[in-house]
MOPAC internal coordinates of N, CA, C and O (Angstrom, degrees):
PM7 1SCF
backbone

  N    0.0000 0     0.00 0     0.00 0    0    0    0
  C    1.4500 1     0.00 0     0.00 0    1    0    0
  C    1.5178 1   109.73 1     0.00 0    2    1    0
  O    1.2310 1   121.72 1   -33.88 1    3    2    1
  N    1.2996 1   114.32 1   146.12 1    3    2    1
  C    1.4546 1   119.04 1   175.90 1    5    3    2
  C    1.5205 1   109.40 1   -86.01 1    6    5    3
  O    1.2310 1   120.43 1   -11.53 1    7    6    5
  N    1.3179 1   116.79 1   168.47 1    7    6    5
  C    1.4561 1   121.41 1  -177.08 1    9    7    6
  C    1.5189 1   112.91 1   -79.95 1   10    9    7
  O    1.2310 1   119.53 1  -119.19 1   11   10    9
  N    1.3082 1   118.51 1    60.81 1   11   10    9
  C    1.4585 1   121.45 1  -176.80 1   13   11   10
  C    1.5259 1   112.66 1  -101.32 1   14   13   11
  O    1.2310 1   119.77 1  -175.92 1   15   14   13
  N    1.3215 1   118.05 1     4.08 1   15   14   13
  C    1.4603 1   120.45 1  -177.52 1   17   15   14
  C    1.5205 1   110.36 1  -111.28 1   18   17   15
  O    1.2310 1   121.16 1   -42.08 1   19   18   17
  N    1.3044 1   115.39 1   137.92 1   19   18   17
  C    1.4502 1   122.50 1   176.46 1   21   19   18
  C    1.5271 1   107.28 1  -105.49 1   22   21   19
  O    1.2310 1   120.15 1   -72.57 1   23   22   21
  N    1.3175 1   117.32 1   107.43 1   23   22   21
  C    1.4652 1   121.33 1  -174.27 1   25   23   22
  C    1.5215 1   112.63 1   -63.79 1   26   25   23
  O    1.2310 1   119.70 1   143.69 1   27   26   25
  N    1.3220 1   118.17 1   -36.31 1   27   26   25
  C    1.4689 1   120.77 1  -179.48 1   29   27   26
  C    1.5324 1   110.60 1   -65.50 1   30   29   27
  O    1.2310 1   120.67 1   135.57 1   31   30   29
  N    1.3265 1   116.33 1   -44.43 1   31   30   29
  C    1.4625 1   120.13 1   178.13 1   33   31   30
  C    1.5211 1   111.04 1   -67.58 1   34   33   31
  O    1.2310 1   120.16 1   141.80 1   35   34   33
  N    1.3200 1   117.30 1   -38.20 1   35   34   33
  C    1.4584 1   120.92 1   178.50 1   37   35   34
  C    1.5211 1   110.89 1   -63.72 1   38   37   35
  O    1.2310 1   120.02 1   141.94 1   39   38   37
  N    1.3191 1   117.56 1   -38.06 1   39   38   37
  C    1.4639 1   120.72 1   178.05 1   41   39   38
  C    1.5219 1   110.79 1   -63.45 1   42   41   39
  O    1.2310 1   120.34 1   137.99 1   43   42   41
  N    1.3283 1   116.95 1   -42.01 1   43   42   41
  C    1.4674 1   120.48 1   177.86 1   45   43   42
  C    1.5273 1   110.57 1   -60.24 1   46   45   43
  O    1.2310 1   120.64 1   134.83 1   47   46   45
  N    1.3335 1   116.38 1   -45.17 1   47   46   45
  C    1.4594 1   120.23 1  -179.59 1   49   47   46
  C    1.5251 1   111.70 1   -66.05 1   50   49   47
  O    1.2310 1   120.46 1   143.57 1   51   50   49
  N    1.3235 1   116.72 1   -36.43 1   51   50   49
  C    1.4635 1   119.94 1   177.63 1   53   51   50
  C    1.5135 1   110.87 1   -65.25 1   54   53   51
  O    1.2310 1   119.90 1   139.53 1   55   54   53
  N    1.3220 1   117.80 1   -40.47 1   55   54   53
  C    1.4598 1   120.94 1   178.27 1   57   55   54
  C    1.5294 1   111.15 1   -65.91 1   58   57   55
  O    1.2310 1   120.37 1   140.45 1   59   58   57
  N    1.3184 1   116.90 1   -39.55 1   59   58   57
  C    1.4617 1   120.24 1   176.06 1   61   59   58
  C    1.5273 1   110.12 1   -63.34 1   62   61   59
  O    1.2310 1   120.24 1   138.36 1   63   62   61
  N    1.3223 1   117.15 1   -41.64 1   63   62   61
  C    1.4619 1   121.18 1   179.61 1   65   63   62
  C    1.5250 1   111.03 1   -64.14 1   66   65   63
  O    1.2310 1   120.13 1   137.26 1   67   66   65
  N    1.3247 1   117.36 1   -42.74 1   67   66   65
  C    1.4633 1   120.59 1   178.68 1   69   67   66
  C    1.5246 1   109.94 1   -61.93 1   70   69   67
  O    1.2310 1   120.19 1   135.96 1   71   70   69
  N    1.3334 1   117.24 1   -44.04 1   71   70   69
  C    1.4579 1   121.31 1   178.53 1   73   71   70
  C    1.5281 1   110.96 1   -62.38 1   74   73   71
  O    1.2310 1   120.29 1   136.46 1   75   74   73
  N    1.3344 1   117.05 1   -43.54 1   75   74   73
  C    1.4659 1   121.06 1  -179.85 1   77   75   74
  C    1.5254 1   111.05 1   -63.92 1   78   77   75
  O    1.2310 1   120.34 1   138.84 1   79   78   77
  N    1.3194 1   116.95 1   -41.16 1   79   78   77
  C    1.4634 1   120.75 1   178.00 1   81   79   78
  C    1.5246 1   110.18 1   -64.77 1   82   81   79
  O    1.2310 1   120.29 1   139.04 1   83   82   81
  N    1.3205 1   117.06 1   -40.96 1   83   82   81
  C    1.4636 1   120.66 1   178.80 1   85   83   82
  C    1.5261 1   111.15 1   -62.72 1   86   85   83
  O    1.2310 1   120.31 1   133.58 1   87   86   85
  N    1.3176 1   117.01 1   -46.42 1   87   86   85
  C    1.4681 1   120.50 1  -178.05 1   89   87   86
  C    1.5291 1   110.91 1   -65.80 1   90   89   87
  O    1.2310 1   120.22 1   133.94 1   91   90   89
  N    1.3268 1   117.18 1   -46.06 1   91   90   89
  C    1.4608 1   119.05 1  -179.10 1   93   91   90
  C    1.5216 1   111.73 1   -68.15 1   94   93   91
  O    1.2310 1   119.97 1   148.41 1   95   94   93
  N    1.3207 1   117.65 1   -31.59 1   95   94   93
  C    1.4655 1   120.20 1   175.13 1   97   95   94
  C    1.5219 1   110.63 1   -66.11 1   98   97   95
  O    1.2310 1   120.51 1   138.89 1   99   98   97
  N    1.3247 1   116.63 1   -41.11 1   99   98   97
  C    1.4669 1   119.75 1   178.25 1  101   99   98
  C    1.5252 1   110.74 1   -64.28 1  102  101   99
  O    1.2310 1   120.27 1   141.47 1  103  102  101
  N    1.3220 1   117.08 1   -38.53 1  103  102  101
  C    1.4660 1   120.22 1   176.95 1  105  103  102
  C    1.5260 1   109.92 1   -64.12 1  106  105  103
  O    1.2310 1   120.70 1   136.45 1  107  106  105
  N    1.3230 1   116.26 1   -43.55 1  107  106  105
  C    1.4607 1   120.00 1   178.99 1  109  107  106
  C    1.5130 1   113.38 1   -63.40 1  110  109  107
  O    1.2310 1   120.65 1   143.82 1  111  110  109
  N    1.3180 1   116.36 1   -36.18 1  111  110  109
  C    1.4563 1   119.99 1   178.54 1  113  111  110
  C    1.5279 1   110.83 1   -70.74 1  114  113  111
  O    1.2310 1   120.56 1   142.62 1  115  114  113
  N    1.3208 1   116.54 1   -37.38 1  115  114  113
  C    1.4660 1   120.86 1  -177.65 1  117  115  114
  C    1.5235 1   112.82 1   -82.62 1  118  117  115
  O    1.2310 1   119.47 1   167.96 1  119  118  117
  N    1.3170 1   118.61 1   -12.04 1  119  118  117
  C    1.4635 1   121.11 1  -177.29 1  121  119  118
  C    1.5289 1   113.24 1   -56.59 1  122  121  119
  O    1.2310 1   118.81 1   135.86 1  123  122  121
  N    1.3275 1   119.88 1   -44.14 1  123  122  121
  C    1.4691 1   118.16 1   177.49 1  125  123  122
  C    1.5304 1   113.16 1   -61.72 1  126  125  123
  O    1.2310 1   119.90 1   148.60 1  127  126  125
  N    1.3145 1   117.80 1   -31.40 1  127  126  125
  C    1.4593 1   119.75 1   177.79 1  129  127  126
  C    1.5229 1   111.01 1   -68.85 1  130  129  127
  O    1.2310 1   120.50 1   141.26 1  131  130  129
  N    1.3469 1   116.66 1   -38.74 1  131  130  129
  C    1.4597 1   120.54 1   179.08 1  133  131  130
  C    1.5233 1   111.80 1   -73.19 1  134  133  131
  O    1.2310 1   119.94 1   155.63 1  135  134  133
  N    1.3239 1   117.72 1   -24.37 1  135  134  133
  C    1.4663 1   119.77 1  -176.50 1  137  135  134
  C    1.5236 1   111.89 1   -66.55 1  138  137  135
  O    1.2310 1   120.14 1   158.15 1  139  138  137
  N    1.3035 1   117.33 1   -21.85 1  139  138  137
  C    1.4678 1   119.12 1   177.12 1  141  139  138
  C    1.5174 1   111.76 1   -71.71 1  142  141  139
  O    1.2310 1   120.41 1   144.40 1  143  142  141
  N    1.3171 1   116.82 1   -35.60 1  143  142  141
  C    1.4636 1   119.52 1  -175.78 1  145  143  142
  C    1.5316 1   113.56 1   -98.29 1  146  145  143
  O    1.2310 1   119.71 1   162.19 1  147  146  145
  N    1.3264 1   118.15 1   -17.81 1  147  146  145
  C    1.4684 1   121.31 1   179.50 1  149  147  146
  C    1.5264 1   107.92 1  -107.36 1  150  149  147
  O    1.2310 1   119.97 1   -68.68 1  151  150  149
  N    1.3309 1   117.67 1   111.32 1  151  150  149
  C    1.4676 1   120.13 1  -174.89 1  153  151  150
  C    1.5325 1   114.45 1   -59.55 1  154  153  151
  O    1.2310 1   119.64 1   146.25 1  155  154  153
  N    1.3316 1   118.30 1   -33.75 1  155  154  153
  C    1.4677 1   119.28 1  -177.45 1  157  155  154
  C    1.5267 1   112.97 1   -72.08 1  158  157  155
  O    1.2310 1   119.75 1   167.31 1  159  158  157
  N    1.3301 1   118.09 1   -12.69 1  159  158  157
  C    1.4683 1   121.30 1   179.28 1  161  159  158
  C    1.5282 1   112.89 1   -99.09 1  162  161  159
  O    1.2310 1   119.84 1  -173.54 1  163  162  161
  N    1.3211 1   117.90 1     6.46 1  163  162  161
  C    1.4614 1   119.75 1   178.26 1  165  163  162
  C    1.5282 1   109.18 1   -70.92 1  166  165  163
  O    1.2310 1   120.16 1   -29.02 1  167  166  165
  N    1.3357 1   117.31 1   150.98 1  167  166  165
  C    1.4719 1   121.21 1  -171.77 1  169  167  166
  C    1.5220 1   115.52 1   -56.91 1  170  169  167
  O    1.2310 1   118.79 1   156.99 1  171  170  169
  N    1.2994 1   119.91 1   -23.01 1  171  170  169
  C    1.4626 1   120.28 1  -177.64 1  173  171  170
  C    1.5304 1   112.72 1   -93.99 1  174  173  171
  O    1.2310 1   119.76 1  -170.14 1  175  174  173
  N    1.3094 1   118.06 1     9.86 1  175  174  173
  C    1.4700 1   122.01 1  -178.18 1  177  175  174
  C    1.5321 1   110.89 1  -102.93 1  178  177  175
  O    1.2310 1   120.68 1   -19.52 1  179  178  177
  N    1.3270 1   116.30 1   160.48 1  179  178  177
  C    1.4706 1   121.96 1  -178.07 1  181  179  178
  C    1.5224 1   112.51 1   -67.15 1  182  181  179
  O    1.2310 1   119.86 1   145.60 1  183  182  181
  N    1.3323 1   117.88 1   -34.40 1  183  182  181
  C    1.4686 1   120.82 1  -178.78 1  185  183  182
  C    1.5234 1   110.32 1   -62.42 1  186  185  183
  O    1.2310 1   120.34 1   141.44 1  187  186  185
  N    1.3242 1   116.95 1   -38.56 1  187  186  185
  C    1.4569 1   120.74 1   179.03 1  189  187  186
  C    1.5263 1   111.02 1   -63.36 1  190  189  187
  O    1.2310 1   120.49 1   138.83 1  191  190  189
  N    1.3154 1   116.67 1   -41.17 1  191  190  189
  C    1.4669 1   121.33 1   178.42 1  193  191  190
  C    1.5270 1   110.10 1   -64.02 1  194  193  191
  O    1.2310 1   120.26 1   139.26 1  195  194  193
  N    1.3315 1   117.10 1   -40.74 1  195  194  193
  C    1.4632 1   120.40 1   178.17 1  197  195  194
  C    1.5283 1   111.49 1   -64.36 1  198  197  195
  O    1.2310 1   120.20 1   139.49 1  199  198  197
  N    1.3132 1   117.21 1   -40.51 1  199  198  197
  C    1.4654 1   120.35 1   178.80 1  201  199  198
  C    1.5241 1   110.25 1   -64.92 1  202  201  199
  O    1.2310 1   120.44 1   138.31 1  203  202  201
  N    1.3322 1   116.76 1   -41.69 1  203  202  201
  C    1.4679 1   119.71 1   178.00 1  205  203  202
  C    1.5230 1   111.49 1   -64.30 1  206  205  203
  O    1.2310 1   120.08 1   139.64 1  207  206  205
  N    1.3314 1   117.45 1   -40.36 1  207  206  205
  C    1.4595 1   120.59 1   179.31 1  209  207  206
  C    1.5215 1   110.71 1   -66.22 1  210  209  207
  O    1.2310 1   120.36 1   139.43 1  211  210  209
  N    1.3284 1   116.92 1   -40.57 1  211  210  209
  C    1.4632 1   120.30 1   178.00 1  213  211  210
  C    1.5245 1   110.60 1   -63.74 1  214  213  211
  O    1.2310 1   120.17 1   136.93 1  215  214  213
  N    1.3305 1   117.27 1   -43.07 1  215  214  213
  C    1.4619 1   120.88 1   179.47 1  217  215  214
  C    1.5307 1   110.65 1   -62.93 1  218  217  215
  O    1.2310 1   120.17 1   139.77 1  219  218  217
  N    1.3085 1   117.29 1   -40.23 1  219  218  217
  C    1.4673 1   120.38 1   177.41 1  221  219  218
  C    1.5174 1   110.88 1   -63.37 1  222  221  219
  O    1.2310 1   120.37 1   139.38 1  223  222  221
  N    1.3169 1   116.89 1   -40.62 1  223  222  221
  C    1.4601 1   120.93 1   177.87 1  225  223  222
  C    1.5104 1   112.22 1   -63.66 1  226  225  223
  O    1.2310 1   120.45 1   140.40 1  227  226  225
  N    1.3310 1   116.74 1   -39.60 1  227  226  225
  C    1.4684 1   120.30 1   177.85 1  229  227  226
  C    1.5182 1   110.34 1   -63.74 1  230  229  227
  O    1.2310 1   120.17 1   136.94 1  231  230  229
  N    1.3181 1   117.28 1   -43.06 1  231  230  229
  C    1.4682 1   120.98 1   179.74 1  233  231  230
  C    1.5276 1   110.53 1   -63.10 1  234  233  231
  O    1.2310 1   120.23 1   134.59 1  235  234  233
  N    1.3246 1   117.17 1   -45.41 1  235  234  233
  C    1.4656 1   120.29 1   179.31 1  237  235  234
  C    1.5276 1   111.50 1   -65.12 1  238  237  235
  O    1.2310 1   120.10 1   138.17 1  239  238  237
  N    1.3217 1   117.41 1   -41.83 1  239  238  237
  C    1.4698 1   120.47 1   179.66 1  241  239  238
  C    1.5192 1   111.11 1   -65.05 1  242  241  239
  O    1.2310 1   120.34 1   141.87 1  243  242  241
  N    1.3188 1   116.95 1   -38.13 1  243  242  241
  C    1.4651 1   120.53 1   178.05 1  245  243  242
  C    1.5243 1   110.63 1   -63.27 1  246  245  243
  O    1.2310 1   120.67 1   134.97 1  247  246  245
  N    1.3078 1   116.33 1   -45.03 1  247  246  245
  C    1.4618 1   119.66 1   177.33 1  249  247  246
  C    1.5185 1   111.94 1   -61.84 1  250  249  247
  O    1.2310 1   120.53 1   137.84 1  251  250  249
  N    1.3233 1   116.59 1   -42.16 1  251  250  249
  C    1.4616 1   120.95 1   178.67 1  253  251  250
  C    1.5227 1   111.22 1   -62.70 1  254  253  251
  O    1.2310 1   120.29 1   136.63 1  255  254  253
  N    1.3050 1   117.04 1   -43.37 1  255  254  253
  C    1.4653 1   120.25 1  -178.54 1  257  255  254
  C    1.5357 1   111.77 1   -67.00 1  258  257  255
  O    1.2310 1   119.99 1   152.64 1  259  258  257
  N    1.3236 1   117.63 1   -27.36 1  259  258  257
  C    1.4655 1   119.58 1   177.55 1  261  259  258
  C    1.5224 1   111.66 1   -78.46 1  262  261  259
  O    1.2310 1   119.98 1   154.42 1  263  262  261
  N    1.3296 1   117.65 1   -25.58 1  263  262  261
  C    1.4611 1   121.41 1  -178.77 1  265  263  262
  C    1.5320 1   110.94 1   -87.50 1  266  265  263
  O    1.2310 1   120.28 1   149.30 1  267  266  265
  N    1.3232 1   117.08 1   -30.70 1  267  266  265
  C    1.4584 1   121.40 1  -173.32 1  269  267  266
  C    1.5356 1   114.01 1   -58.76 1  270  269  267
  O    1.2310 1   117.97 1   133.89 1  271  270  269
  N    1.3310 1   121.47 1   -46.11 1  271  270  269
  C    1.4793 1   118.78 1   179.74 1  273  271  270
  C    1.5278 1   112.72 1   -60.22 1  274  273  271
  O    1.2310 1   119.91 1   143.80 1  275  274  273
  N    1.3189 1   117.78 1   -36.20 1  275  274  273
  C    1.4631 1   120.46 1   178.07 1  277  275  274
  C    1.5187 1   111.25 1   -64.86 1  278  277  275
  O    1.2310 1   120.34 1   143.27 1  279  278  277
  N    1.3239 1   116.95 1   -36.73 1  279  278  277
  C    1.4618 1   118.96 1   179.97 1  281  279  278
  C    1.5308 1   110.95 1   -70.07 1  282  281  279
  O    1.2310 1   119.82 1   144.89 1  283  282  281
  N    1.3283 1   117.94 1   -35.11 1  283  282  281
  C    1.4683 1   119.97 1   176.15 1  285  283  282
  C    1.5220 1   110.90 1   -66.62 1  286  285  283
  O    1.2310 1   120.49 1   139.99 1  287  286  285
  N    1.3183 1   116.67 1   -40.01 1  287  286  285
  C    1.4690 1   119.61 1   179.37 1  289  287  286
  C    1.5264 1   111.05 1   -66.19 1  290  289  287
  O    1.2310 1   119.90 1   144.29 1  291  290  289
  N    1.3307 1   117.80 1   -35.71 1  291  290  289
  C    1.4690 1   119.66 1  -178.67 1  293  291  290
  C    1.5239 1   111.22 1   -70.92 1  294  293  291
  O    1.2310 1   119.40 1   154.59 1  295  294  293
  N    1.3437 1   118.74 1   -25.41 1  295  294  293
  C    1.4684 1   121.44 1   177.84 1  297  295  294
  C    1.5243 1   111.03 1   -72.21 1  298  297  295
  O    1.2310 1   120.21 1   150.50 1  299  298  297
  N    1.3165 1   117.20 1   -29.50 1  299  298  297
  C    1.4638 1   120.89 1  -177.35 1  301  299  298
  C    1.5111 1   113.10 1   -73.42 1  302  301  299
  O    1.2310 1   120.03 1   159.32 1  303  302  301
  N    1.2969 1   117.55 1   -20.68 1  303  302  301
  C    1.4660 1   121.01 1  -176.60 1  305  303  302
  C    1.4860 1   112.67 1   -77.79 1  306  305  303
  O    1.2310 1   120.10 1   180.00 1  307  306  305

């Protein structure tokens, strides 16, 4: 690899990513608690379906992003 990576900047971005994952995970965990008091978040409403679809997309995208670097490395061989 060539010297195209800045480790200090990468560390900052990794810390931001960890914080973002922590915050969004806490929101996801607390969502069922809020669904009792917020009518639009109840399971039979459209907003709940949208949140579930978004969460599924995040899970699939995360899996894809973890597999993609391995596929690029296998093409180079």
